[in-house]
N, C-alpha and C positions, 0 to 999 in steps of 0.2 A: 594413512601415510604409507607410501611405497617403501619397502625395506631397502636398505643400502646394499651395495655389492659386498658379498662375503668372500674372503680370501680364497678358500679352497674351491668355491664355485667358479669364481672368476678365472682361476688357473686350470679348472677342470682336472683337479688332482686325482679324482676318482678314476678317470681314464688313464692318466699318465702313470700313476702309481700301481694301477692294476694291469699294466701292459707288459709285465715281465712273466712270461709263461715258459718255464724251464722245461726243455725236452727231457732233461735227466730226471724230472719228477713225475714223468708220465709212466703209466703202468708198464712194468717189465724192465724199466731202467733203474740204474742206481744213482742216487742223488750226487751231483757234482757241485761242490760248494762254489767254485769260481765261475760257474755259468751265469750266476746273477751279475757279477761284475762285468762279464763279457757282454751281456745284453745291454746293461745300462750304459756302458761306454759307447756302444754302437748306436743306441737310441739317441744319446746326447750328440753324437756326431751328426746324425740326421737332422736334429733340431737346429744345429748350427749351420748345416748346409742350407736349410730352409731360410735362415736369416741372411746368409750370404746371397742366395738367389734373390731374395727380397731387395737387398741393397743394390745388387748388380742390375736388376730389372729397372729400378728407379733411375739409376745412372744412365741406362740405355735410353730410357724415355726422354731424359733431358738432352742427351747427345743426338737424339733423332730430330731435334728442332732444325729447321732450315738455316737458322742464324743464331749464333751464341756470341754475345759480346764478352770478350775476355775479362772485362772489368765488371761484369754483372755478377749478381749473387749465384747464378746458375753454376758457373765453373767452380766457385768455392764450395757449393753444395756437393758437386761431383767429387771434389777432392776429399771433403769431409767423410762422405760415405765410402769411398774407396779406402780411406785410411781405417775406417771401421772394419772393412773386410780384411785388411792386413792384420789388424789386431786379433780378429777372430781366428785367422789362420795360425797365428802364434799360439793361441790357446789350444788349437787342435794338435799342434806339434807337442805341446807340453802334456797333453792328455795321454800320449803314448807312455809316459812315465808311470801312470797309474796302471795301464794295461800290463806293463812289464813287471808288476808285482806278482803276476800269475806266472808260475813256472811251466816249462814244457810238459811236465807230467800232469800238472793241474789241468792243462789244456786238453791233453789226451783223454782225460776222464770223460769228456763230452764231445770231442771234436768230430768223431765219426757219426754222431747223432745229427749233425748239422747238414750233411750232404743232401742235395747239391747247393745249399745256400752258401753265399759268399759275398764279401764286401764288393766284389767285382760286379755284383748285380745292383749296386746302389744307383738307382735311376737319377736321383738328385745330383750326384757327383758328375754323372755323364751329361746331365743338362747344364751344369755349371761350365764344364769344359766347352760344350757347344756354344753357349751364350758368349763366353769370353772370346772364342774364335778358333778353337781347335777343330779343323775340318776332318771329315772321315778319312780322306786320302792321306792325311798326315798322322793318323793314329797308329801307334804300335800294335801289331797284330790285328789289323782292321778286320780281317776275315773272322776273327774270334770275338771282336769287341762287343757286338750285340747278340751273339749266338746264345748266351745264357739267359737272356731276358724273356719275359712273357711277351707274346705277340703285340699286345697293346702298348707295352713299354718300349719295345723295339721300334714300333711305328712312331712314337713320340720323339725318339732320338733321331730317326731318319727324317722326320718332318722338319726338325730344327735346321737341317742342312739348307733349307730354302728360306730361312729367315736371316735378317741382318744380324751380324755379330757385333760385339763391342769393338773389336779390332777394326771392322769395316766402318763403323760409325766414327771412330777416332780418325781413321784414314780420311774420310770425307771432311771432317772438321779441320784437319790439317791442310787439306787442299784448298780450303776457303780462306786461308790466311792472306790478307790483302796486300801485304807490304811490297811484294814484287810485281803486282799487277797494276799498281798505281804509279805512273811515271812521275807524278808531282812529288813523290817521296825521294826521288833521285835526280834532282836538278843538275844538269851538266855532266851526268854520268853517261858515257857512251860505250858501246861494245862493237867489235868487228867480228866476233866469233859466232854470233847468233844466240849466245847465252845472255842471261841478264848480266850487266857489267859488274855487279857485286861478285858473281861467281867467277868471272875472269880474274879478278883481283885475288879472290880467296884461293882459287886453285893454284895460282902462282905462288902464294905464300905457303900453302900446304905442301907443295912440291919441294920448296926450299927447306921445309922442316923434316923431310924424310931422309933416312940414311940410305946408302946405296942398296942395301938389302931390302928396303921397304918400298922401292920405287914401283913395285907391282900394284901398290895401293892406288896409284894414279889411274891405272886402267880400271881397277875395281870401282873407284869413285865415278868415273865416266859412265860405267855400266849401270850402277845403282841409282845415280842421281840425275842422269840425263837420257836414259832409255825411256821414252815417253809411253811406249806400249807396256802395260803392266803384265809381267809374267805370272803364270798361273800359280807358281809356288810362292809368290810374294804376297805378304800381308799388306805392305805399304807400297804405294805408287812412288815413282820418282819425284813427282811434285810434292807429295806428302813428306818424303824423306828430306827434301830441301827445306821445307818449312820446319820440320822437327830439328834438323841440324842448326838452323838459324836460331831457333828457340834455345837450344842448348848452349850455343855460342854467346848469346846476348841475354842470358837469363837474369843477369843482374839488373836489367831494366824492370821497373815495377810492373809494366803491362805484361811482361813475359813470365813473371814469377808463377802465376797460377797455371798457365799452360805447361811450364816446365815441371811443376809439381804433379800435374796429371800424368805426364809421361813417366815420371819417376815412380808414381804409385803403381802404374801398370807393371813396371819392372819388379817392384816389391811383391806384387801379387804372384808373379812368376816365381820369385825367390821363396815365397811362403809355401806355394804348392810343391816346389822342388824339395824344400826342407821336410815337408810332411811326407812326401814319397820316400825320401831317404831314410827317415826314421821308421817308416813302415817296412821298408826292405830289411833293415837290420832287425826289427822286431820279428818279422816273419822268419828270417834265417835262424834267429835264436830259438824260435818256437818249433819249427818243423824241419829245419835244415834244408835238404834238397828235395824233400817230398813235394808232391803236387798239392795245389790249393784245393780246398773243398769244392770249389766250382769247376775244377778240371783244368785250371791254368797251370803253367809251369812254375808257379810260386815265385820264388825270389827272382828267377831269370826273367819272367814276364815283367815284374815290377821294375827291374833294372832297365829293361828296354824302354818302358814308359817314362822313367825318370830321364833317360838320355834324349828322348824324342819329343816329349810333350811340353816344350817351351813355346808359349803362345806369343809373347811380346819380345822375342829375342832380337828382332830387327832394331828395336830401340837401343838395346845393349850394344849392338854392333856399330852404332853411330859413333861411338867413342874412338873407333879406328880413324876417324876423319876429323878429329879436333886438332886445333893448334893452340899455342899458348895465348893467354889473354893479351899480353903485351905486343903480340903480332897481329891481332885482329884488325881488319880494315876499320877505320873510323867511319861511323855512319854519318850521312848528311844531317845537318842541324835540324831540318824539318822533321825527319824521321826520328831522330834522337829525342826531340821534344815530344812527339806523339807517344813514343814508348815510355816516356817519363810521366804520362798522364797530363802534361801541360798542353792541353788542347785549346 
């Protein structure tokens, strides 16, 4: 009879538990007690990065389909897996608490032995940013971003610039929303402006909701939602923005709940990454003050720049500038209202 699976063999614990090779225990160096903690924390980060990449890759595969029914299991699977990513990011933020049990002097016992190794060289984290949608031209310190990587790792990151990102896939998914393209959903609705008649009515009510100091938002709305040529710096096209705003406005309809949750999950991922970067900044400042990072970066200043610039799904957050109160929303035609309520 074949032997069953054995716990330590299944998990390959001999490899995992034997992977802590302390620089401070090598000949000529003095043992630094906290180096073990430092290694294990960063190894566990990389394991969680691997899981996040696994989840994001599976989500991208689903979103790559030419057609996704919003009432199908696919969208619920996407939301479930993105929620798992968010939960993991919360764990990564909390793990900083463990690392902060190491004092600055404890760190100095082995810090200089690490050069030029740095968390900045985490290829998995750079892959994650690229998969989500952070393009090279939008990266803080882009001339430095891949300079500390091995040539083969640098090529991996550069090659990802030519692959579809999650943001691009979500943009394509939003552009396929059918409600504005099917005239049968809008019986007797007419427009003289060239826009869909829904937007004529919505813009009028949105303008009425603005204070005199907010009137510039009407110009901004026109630019973001009705400039059909997608600008290079935009992650979302005007058509995708219109669909996303419509989903946000009418999210109480059952058919729009899952799409709304998907957009919200993307914002939570941005928030999770931002929270992790913020905790990282404070931890680095506490440990090394204004000294340079072991990889040659400016330390805290570089991390602060990345925190401010590396928001990937910020365009979804900015949609809230163009919301109006529920009680002022245009009433949808009965035929569309029925479809959005699953009563097909």
